[in-house]
C-alpha positions in Angstrom: 8.9 -18.9 3.1 5.2 -19.5 3.5 2.9 -17.5 1.2 0.5 -15.1 2.9 -3.1 -16.0 3.0 -5.2 -13.2 1.5 -8.9 -12.3 1.8 -10.6 -14.4 -0.9 -12.7 -11.4 -1.9 -9.5 -10.1 -3.6 -9.9 -13.0 -6.2 -13.5 -12.0 -7.1 -13.7 -10.4 -10.6 -16.0 -7.6 -9.3 -14.9 -7.0 -5.7 -11.1 -7.6 -6.4 -10.7 -4.5 -8.5 -12.6 -2.4 -6.0 -10.2 -3.6 -3.2 -7.2 -2.9 -5.4 -8.5 0.6 -6.1 -9.1 1.3 -2.4 -5.6 0.1 -1.6 -4.1 2.4 -4.2 -6.1 5.4 -3.0 -5.2 4.6 0.6 -1.5 4.3 -0.1 -1.6 7.8 -1.8 -3.5 9.2 1.2 -1.0 7.8 3.7 2.0 9.0 1.6 0.5 12.5 1.5 -0.1 12.5 5.3 3.5 11.4 5.9 4.8 14.2 3.7 2.5 16.8 5.4 3.8 15.7 8.8 7.4 16.0 7.5 8.2 12.3 8.1 11.4 11.1 6.3 10.8 9.0 3.2 12.3 5.9 4.9 10.0 6.1 7.9 8.1 2.9 8.6 4.4 2.5 9.2 3.0 3.0 5.7 1.7 -0.5 5.1 -0.4 -0.9 8.2 -1.7 2.6 7.8 -2.6 1.9 4.2 -4.4 -1.3 5.1 -6.4 0.4 7.8 -7.4 3.3 5.5 -8.3 0.9 2.7 -10.6 -1.1 5.0 -12.3 2.2 6.1 -12.8 3.2 2.4 -14.2 -0.2 1.5 -16.6 -0.3 4.4 -17.8 3.3 4.1 -18.2 3.4 0.3 -18.9 -0.2 -0.7 -20.0 -2.0 2.5 -17.2 -4.5 1.9 -15.7 -6.1 5.0 -12.1 -6.7 3.9 -9.5 -8.4 6.0 -5.9 -7.3 5.6 -3.0 -9.8 5.5 -2.2 -9.3 9.2 -5.8 -10.3 10.0 -5.6 -13.2 7.6 -2.2 -14.4 8.9 -2.1 -14.5 12.7 1.4 -13.7 13.9 2.4 -11.8 10.7 3.9 -8.4 11.4 4.4 -5.9 8.7 5.8 -2.4 9.1 
């Protein structure tokens, strides 16, 4: 299996932790939204939603243009 290409900014000692923090915050937000909407725990769609929300957080708060794995790996589909 081919390893995914990731945004090189994730390897940066300063920007990397900011991206990691945004991803964690975004995942918590998406999980809360799913719970509030009454979606079952096994429902798909969390990963793309988390990546979209993380990119928004990074752009708005830090002016970081981050590319998620689907953008970095054409043809990759994650649900």
